[in-house]
N, CA, C and O of each residue as an XYZ file, in Angstrom:
552
protein
N      -0.707    -98.540     36.322
C      -0.105    -97.981     37.511
C       0.108    -96.493     37.270
O       0.670    -96.104     36.246
N      -0.339    -95.654     38.211
C      -0.205    -94.199     38.111
C       0.720    -93.727     39.225
O       0.344    -93.726     40.397
N       1.935    -93.325     38.850
C       2.909    -92.844     39.829
C       3.180    -91.375     39.517
O       3.516    -91.014     38.389
N       3.026    -90.531     40.548
C       3.242    -89.095     40.374
C       4.094    -88.554     41.517
O       4.034    -89.058     42.638
N       4.871    -87.547     41.232
C       5.663    -86.872     42.257
C       4.742    -86.048     43.140
O       3.873    -85.336     42.637
N       4.924    -86.138     44.458
C       4.129    -85.320     45.363
C       4.998    -84.384     46.194
O       4.549    -83.310     46.594
N       6.250    -84.790     46.457
C       7.105    -83.960     47.301
C       8.568    -84.247     47.003
O       8.949    -85.373     46.686
N       9.371    -83.205     47.112
C      10.827    -83.358     47.061
C      11.417    -82.427     48.114
O      10.739    -81.516     48.588
N      12.655    -82.648     48.474
C      13.279    -81.893     49.556
C      14.548    -81.214     49.068
O      15.346    -81.801     48.338
N      14.717    -79.963     49.488
C      15.943    -79.224     49.213
C      16.567    -78.794     50.535
O      15.878    -78.276     51.414
N      17.855    -79.008     50.671
C      18.579    -78.510     51.832
C      18.870    -77.030     51.608
O      19.286    -76.627     50.522
N      18.648    -76.229     52.643
C      18.902    -74.785     52.549
C      19.655    -74.330     53.792
O      19.432    -74.839     54.890
N      20.554    -73.361     53.603
C      21.354    -72.843     54.717
C      20.524    -71.984     55.665
O      20.643    -72.091     56.885
N      19.695    -71.142     55.094
C      18.909    -70.186     55.877
C      17.461    -70.300     55.417
O      17.111    -69.868     54.319
N      16.634    -70.879     56.261
C      15.255    -71.160     55.873
C      14.473    -69.889     55.531
O      13.706    -69.879     54.568
N      14.655    -68.837     56.298
C      13.919    -67.595     56.018
C      14.363    -66.966     54.697
O      13.535    -66.446     53.948
N      15.657    -67.012     54.411
C      16.168    -66.484     53.144
C      15.637    -67.316     51.969
O      15.224    -66.763     50.950
N      15.651    -68.628     52.115
C      15.127    -69.505     51.063
C      13.635    -69.281     50.866
O      13.158    -69.202     49.734
N      12.903    -69.180     51.962
C      11.470    -68.951     51.881
C      11.176    -67.645     51.164
O      10.269    -67.586     50.333
N      11.916    -66.616     51.468
C      11.743    -65.332     50.793
C      11.958    -65.466     49.290
O      11.215    -64.874     48.507
N      12.954    -66.228     48.881
C      13.235    -66.427     47.460
C      12.108    -67.187     46.778
O      11.581    -66.742     45.759
N      11.741    -68.327     47.335
C      10.724    -69.163     46.691
C       9.337    -68.502     46.725
O       8.573    -68.612     45.765
N       9.019    -67.826     47.814
C       7.707    -67.185     47.939
C       7.647    -65.848     47.201
O       6.739    -65.615     46.404
N       8.617    -64.974     47.469
C       8.551    -63.602     46.969
C       9.090    -63.428     45.556
O       8.561    -62.617     44.796
N      10.123    -64.164     45.189
C      10.708    -64.040     43.851
C       9.993    -64.959     42.861
O       9.584    -64.524     41.784
N       9.846    -66.238     43.235
C       9.222    -67.196     42.321
C       7.699    -67.200     42.414
O       7.030    -67.725     41.524
N       7.151    -66.628     43.467
C       5.698    -66.575     43.612
C       5.073    -67.867     44.094
O       3.879    -68.084     43.892
N       5.851    -68.729     44.727
C       5.326    -69.996     45.215
C       4.476    -69.773     46.460
O       4.690    -68.827     47.218
N       3.513    -70.658     46.654
C       2.641    -70.609     47.828
C       3.250    -71.436     48.951
O       3.825    -72.496     48.705
N       3.126    -70.957     50.170
C       3.561    -71.720     51.336
C       2.454    -72.712     51.669
O       1.310    -72.316     51.890
N       2.782    -73.977     51.705
C       1.792    -75.030     51.974
C       1.848    -75.497     53.420
O       0.809    -75.747     54.032
N       3.039    -75.614     53.966
C       3.221    -76.032     55.361
C       4.422    -75.306     55.938
O       5.408    -75.061     55.242
N       4.333    -74.966     57.209
C       5.445    -74.390     57.953
C       5.374    -75.041     59.327
O       4.599    -74.620     60.186
N       6.184    -76.065     59.523
C       6.087    -76.863     60.746
C       7.441    -77.001     61.427
O       8.497    -76.924     60.799
N       7.368    -77.207     62.728
C       8.549    -77.502     63.521
C       8.315    -78.861     64.158
O       7.429    -79.025     64.997
N       9.118    -79.829     63.751
C       9.007    -81.156     64.362
C      10.387    -81.603     64.803
O      11.369    -81.447     64.077
N      10.447    -82.144     65.968
C      11.719    -82.609     66.544
C      12.752    -81.495     66.608
O      13.950    -81.751     66.486
N      12.295    -80.249     66.799
C      13.202    -79.114     66.901
C      13.739    -78.617     65.578
O      14.634    -77.772     65.556
N      13.207    -79.126     64.463
C      13.660    -78.707     63.139
C      12.490    -78.112     62.374
O      11.449    -78.750     62.214
N      12.667    -76.895     61.909
C      11.629    -76.244     61.115
C      11.784    -76.637     59.651
O      12.887    -76.656     59.105
N      10.651    -76.950     59.034
C      10.591    -77.272     57.611
C       9.452    -76.476     57.000
O       8.399    -76.310     57.617
N       9.663    -75.983     55.788
C       8.625    -75.235     55.083
C       8.435    -75.857     53.708
O       9.401    -76.081     52.978
N       7.178    -76.135     53.359
C       6.862    -76.670     52.031
C       6.232    -75.571     51.190
O       5.343    -74.851     51.644
N       6.710    -75.457     49.952
C       6.193    -74.473     49.005
C       5.846    -75.191     47.710
O       6.313    -76.300     47.453
N       5.019    -74.542     46.901
C       4.718    -75.122     45.594
C       4.293    -74.025     44.641
O       3.789    -72.983     45.060
N       4.501    -74.269     43.344
C       3.988    -73.326     42.358
C       2.463    -73.266     42.498
O       1.827    -74.296     42.721
N       1.871    -72.080     42.369
C       0.421    -71.971     42.502
C      -0.350    -72.903     41.569
O      -1.438    -73.365     41.911
N       0.213    -73.177     40.392
C      -0.470    -74.045     39.426
C      -0.310    -75.531     39.748
O      -0.933    -76.371     39.099
N       0.520    -75.864     40.744
C       0.746    -77.262     41.114
C       0.673    -77.440     42.630
O       1.673    -77.800     43.251
N      -0.477    -77.198     43.229
C      -0.561    -77.296     44.691
C      -0.322    -78.695     45.229
O      -0.045    -78.854     46.418
N      -0.421    -79.708     44.388
C      -0.204    -81.081     44.839
C       1.259    -81.505     44.807
O       1.588    -82.613     45.230
N       2.144    -80.639     44.312
C       3.578    -80.920     44.308
C       4.245    -79.953     45.277
O       4.226    -78.739     45.074
N       4.832    -80.505     46.330
C       5.446    -79.660     47.339
C       6.959    -79.816     47.347
O       7.492    -80.916     47.200
N       7.634    -78.686     47.523
C       9.085    -78.655     47.677
C       9.333    -78.306     49.138
O       9.004    -77.207     49.585
N       9.913    -79.245     49.879
C      10.165    -79.017     51.294
C      11.569    -78.451     51.463
O      12.550    -79.045     51.014
N      11.648    -77.308     52.108
C      12.910    -76.641     52.407
C      13.272    -76.970     53.848
O      12.471    -76.769     54.762
N      14.490    -77.481     54.044
C      14.898    -77.863     55.393
C      16.405    -77.699     55.552
O      17.134    -77.655     54.561
N      16.875    -77.607     56.795
C      18.317    -77.483     57.025
C      19.068    -78.720     56.552
O      18.485    -79.802     56.483
N      20.348    -78.583     56.225
C      21.148    -79.730     55.800
C      21.190    -80.806     56.884
O      21.394    -80.513     58.062
N      20.996    -82.041     56.469
C      21.086    -83.155     57.405
C      19.984    -83.186     58.437
O      20.179    -83.711     59.533
N      18.806    -82.622     58.101
C      17.720    -82.512     59.069
C      17.033    -83.840     59.371
O      16.348    -83.955     60.387
N      17.198    -84.825     58.528
C      16.496    -86.085     58.754
C      17.156    -86.890     59.867
O      18.355    -86.778     60.123
N      16.330    -87.707     60.521
C      16.841    -88.522     61.621
C      17.941    -89.449     61.115
O      17.872    -89.975     60.004
N      18.919    -89.628     61.927
C      20.003    -90.533     61.578
C      21.176    -89.851     60.894
O      22.207    -90.485     60.668
N      21.040    -88.567     60.557
C      22.152    -87.856     59.926
C      23.230    -87.597     60.969
O      22.980    -86.970     61.998
N      24.411    -88.080     60.692
C      25.539    -87.869     61.604
C      26.164    -86.505     61.317
O      25.889    -85.903     60.279
N      26.996    -86.020     62.223
C      27.711    -84.774     61.937
C      28.534    -84.871     60.639
O      28.667    -83.885     59.914
N      29.074    -86.039     60.354
C      29.835    -86.228     59.108
C      28.914    -86.129     57.899
O      29.285    -85.545     56.881
N      27.694    -86.705     58.009
C      26.713    -86.579     56.928
C      26.373    -85.118     56.696
O      26.346    -84.643     55.561
N      26.111    -84.407     57.797
C      25.745    -82.996     57.690
C      26.865    -82.200     57.029
O      26.600    -81.335     56.194
N      28.110    -82.483     57.393
C      29.243    -81.775     56.787
C      29.357    -82.096     55.305
O      29.652    -81.211     54.502
N      29.128    -83.346     54.930
C      29.177    -83.729     53.512
C      28.105    -82.978     52.723
O      28.362    -82.505     51.616
N      26.907    -82.871     53.293
C      25.836    -82.130     52.629
C      26.223    -80.663     52.486
O      26.034    -80.071     51.424
N      26.763    -80.078     53.551
C      27.211    -78.670     53.505
C      28.264    -78.473     52.412
O      28.222    -77.484     51.681
N      29.199    -79.405     52.303
C      30.254    -79.303     51.288
C      29.671    -79.366     49.875
O      30.066    -78.590     49.004
N      28.734    -80.286     49.647
C      28.104    -80.392     48.331
C      27.296    -79.134     48.010
O      27.300    -78.662     46.873
N      26.608    -78.599     49.010
C      25.846    -77.368     48.805
C      26.770    -76.213     48.437
O      26.455    -75.415     47.555
N      27.909    -76.128     49.115
C      28.852    -75.039     48.865
C      29.353    -75.046     47.428
O      29.686    -73.999     46.875
N      29.404    -76.225     46.829
C      29.861    -76.351     45.447
C      28.704    -76.346     44.442
O      28.928    -76.504     43.242
N      27.479    -76.167     44.920
C      26.322    -76.156     44.034
C      26.031    -77.504     43.410
O      25.519    -77.576     42.293
N      26.353    -78.571     44.122
C      26.234    -79.914     43.543
C      25.114    -80.752     44.129
O      24.958    -81.911     43.744
N      24.336    -80.211     45.038
C      23.375    -81.070     45.717
C      21.983    -80.999     45.107
O      21.528    -81.975     44.512
N      21.304    -79.880     45.237
C      19.924    -79.795     44.779
C      19.805    -79.269     43.360
O      20.485    -78.314     42.981
N      18.929    -79.903     42.570
C      18.665    -79.450     41.206
C      17.190    -79.667     40.907
O      16.662    -80.764     41.085
N      16.537    -78.613     40.455
C      15.145    -78.703     40.049
C      14.986    -78.053     38.687
O      15.663    -77.071     38.379
N      14.094    -78.596     37.872
C      13.796    -78.023     36.557
C      12.312    -77.688     36.533
O      11.463    -78.531     36.822
N      12.016    -76.438     36.183
C      10.648    -75.961     36.085
C      10.333    -75.630     34.636
O      11.221    -75.260     33.869
N       9.083    -75.763     34.269
C       8.616    -75.329     32.957
C       8.026    -73.942     33.114
O       7.341    -73.658     34.096
N       8.294    -73.080     32.147
C       7.750    -71.731     32.145
C       7.178    -71.440     30.765
O       7.612    -72.018     29.768
N       6.213    -70.552     30.715
C       5.646    -70.190     29.413
C       6.410    -69.045     28.765
O       6.143    -68.705     27.612
N       7.374    -68.429     29.497
C       8.171    -67.346     28.940
C       9.529    -67.329     29.633
O       9.688    -66.718     30.690
N      10.486    -67.990     29.041
C      11.818    -68.118     29.629
C      12.487    -66.759     29.826
O      13.106    -66.513     30.861
N      12.364    -65.893     28.846
C      13.046    -64.597     28.934
C      12.463    -63.727     30.044
O      13.214    -63.089     30.781
N      11.150    -63.689     30.174
C      10.520    -62.905     31.235
C      10.845    -63.497     32.605
O      11.084    -62.763     33.564
N      10.852    -64.821     32.691
C      11.210    -65.492     33.941
C      12.636    -65.126     34.317
O      12.916    -64.801     35.471
N      13.539    -65.178     33.341
C      14.936    -64.823     33.583
C      15.051    -63.399     34.112
O      15.720    -63.163     35.117
N      14.409    -62.460     33.448
C      14.498    -61.047     33.855
C      13.993    -60.847     35.281
O      14.601    -60.109     36.057
N      12.888    -61.497     35.628
C      12.325    -61.369     36.967
C      13.281    -61.904     38.019
O      13.524    -61.249     39.033
N      13.823    -63.086     37.784
C      14.705    -63.695     38.779
C      16.036    -62.956     38.839
O      16.574    -62.751     39.927
N      16.567    -62.558     37.708
C      17.828    -61.804     37.695
C      17.684    -60.492     38.467
O      18.605    -60.083     39.175
N      16.532    -59.834     38.333
C      16.297    -58.557     39.028
C      16.311    -58.722     40.544
O      16.542    -57.756     41.273
N      16.065    -59.941     41.022
C      16.076    -60.190     42.467
C      17.493    -60.276     43.015
O      17.695    -60.260     44.230
N      18.476    -60.366     42.123
C      19.864    -60.509     42.542
C      20.332    -61.948     42.617
O      21.453    -62.210     43.053
N      19.490    -62.892     42.197
C      19.885    -64.302     42.222
C      21.099    -64.519     41.319
O      21.261    -63.834     40.309
N      21.941    -65.466     41.688
C      23.149    -65.757     40.912
C      22.784    -66.491     39.626
O      22.193    -67.570     39.656
N      23.146    -65.886     38.499
C      22.870    -66.456     37.185
C      23.903    -67.537     36.872
O      25.107    -67.321     37.008
N      23.421    -68.684     36.458
C      24.298    -69.747     35.974
C      24.341    -69.705     34.447
O      25.402    -69.833     33.835
N      23.163    -69.521     33.846
C      23.062    -69.519     32.382
C      21.941    -68.573     31.950
O      20.805    -68.687     32.411
N      22.273    -67.652     31.072
C      21.256    -66.780     30.484
C      20.412    -67.595     29.513
O      20.830    -68.681     29.110
N      19.236    -67.103     29.126
C      18.378    -67.868     28.222
C      19.082    -68.210     26.907
O      19.664    -67.348     26.250
N      19.012    -69.487     26.546
C      19.550    -69.941     25.258
C      18.636    -71.027     24.698
O      17.931    -71.711     25.441
N      18.661    -71.171     23.383
C      17.931    -72.248     22.721
C      18.803    -73.496     22.765
O      19.947    -73.486     22.310
N      18.251    -74.561     23.316
C      18.972    -75.814     23.437
C      18.655    -76.706     22.237
O      17.577    -76.590     21.654
N      19.583    -77.598     21.857
C      19.342    -78.477     20.708
C      18.246    -79.519     20.948
O      17.789    -80.164     20.003
N      17.824    -79.687     22.198
C      16.792    -80.678     22.496
C      15.400    -80.057     22.586
O      14.501    -80.637     23.195
N      15.213    -78.870     21.977
C      13.875    -78.336     21.785
C      13.323    -77.398     22.833
O      12.116    -77.157     22.864
N      14.176    -76.861     23.697
C      13.698    -75.901     24.688
C      14.586    -74.660     24.693
O      15.727    -74.691     24.230
N      14.049    -73.591     25.214
C      14.827    -72.401     25.557
C      14.873    -72.410     27.077
O      13.830    -72.503     27.725
N      16.069    -72.316     27.659
C      16.132    -72.376     29.111
C      17.193    -71.463     29.685
O      18.059    -70.947     28.978
N      17.096    -71.278     31.000
C      18.060    -70.487     31.752
C      18.232    -71.159     33.110
O      17.469    -72.060     33.458
N      19.227    -70.728     33.874
C      19.473    -71.374     35.165
C      20.038    -70.380     36.172
O      20.744    -69.431     35.832
N      19.691    -70.647     37.425
C      20.127    -69.828     38.561
C      20.500    -70.735     39.720
O      20.143    -71.913     39.751
N      21.232    -70.159     40.681
C      21.383    -70.776     41.992
C      20.392    -70.097     42.922
O      20.233    -68.877     42.878
N      19.721    -70.883     43.770
C      18.913    -70.268     44.818
C      19.887    -69.784     45.897
O      21.089    -70.017     45.766
N      19.417    -69.124     46.953
C      20.342    -68.593     47.966
C      21.223    -69.633     48.646
O      22.239    -69.280     49.244
N      20.850    -70.914     48.564
C      21.648    -71.976     49.189
C      22.499    -72.754     48.201
O      23.149    -73.729     48.579
N      22.507    -72.339     46.942
C      23.342    -73.012     45.950
C      22.665    -74.154     45.222
O      23.332    -74.903     44.508
N      21.351    -74.312     45.380
C      20.621    -75.312     44.608
C      20.396    -74.767     43.201
O      20.021    -73.608     43.028
N      20.628    -75.611     42.199
C      20.452    -75.185     40.810
C      18.981    -75.271     40.416
O      18.322    -76.290     40.624
N      18.489    -74.188     39.848
C      17.124    -74.143     39.346
C      17.175    -73.795     37.871
O      17.739    -72.771     37.484
N      16.581    -74.653     37.048
C      16.500    -74.410     35.607
C      15.058    -74.083     35.264
O      14.125    -74.627     35.855
N      14.887    -73.183     34.299
C      13.574    -72.760     33.854
C      13.532    -72.982     32.343
O      14.285    -72.370     31.585
N      12.645    -73.860     31.933
C      12.635    -74.370     30.560
C      11.308    -74.033     29.865
O      10.226    -74.238     30.414
N      11.430    -73.515     28.652
C      10.258    -73.213     27.828
C      10.364    -74.022     26.540
O      11.298    -73.830     25.761
N       9.405    -74.931     26.310
C       9.430    -75.654     25.052
C       9.384    -74.671     23.871
O       8.575    -73.743     23.866
N      10.243    -74.877     22.884
C      10.242    -73.972     21.736
C       8.933    -74.099     20.982
O       8.319    -75.164     20.922
N       8.528    -72.976     20.407
C       7.268    -72.948     19.671
C       6.149    -72.361     20.501
O       5.033    -72.193     20.009
N       6.442    -72.036     21.800
C       5.439    -71.403     22.654
C       5.748    -69.947     22.824
O       5.016    -69.236     23.512
């Protein structure tokens, strides 16, 4: 059995601001930009992984989300507790410098972890945690 990730979703407060971060700062490619049911969603992916898409959408955008659901999502986002993604990079320090220069909020500067990676972390403009991990020895 071959199971692979093809798509994940992140809630974002401001789609254009998020798109600017993922496209212009991280260098991700825009794969889809669609409006369905009055809700705009944009999918992006790292250029080296065009088959893995990260869909950016407003909080509670899926059908069936009640106003209470939407508020709960907003509250979790405000505390940085909702979205988390981990990326692999070939140069953690250079990745850190590039993202820090954009003004992104730093969570953790590059450090060597006891589990064999050097990593750093940021919040995207909507408070989603993004970690950038480089296996040690590279």
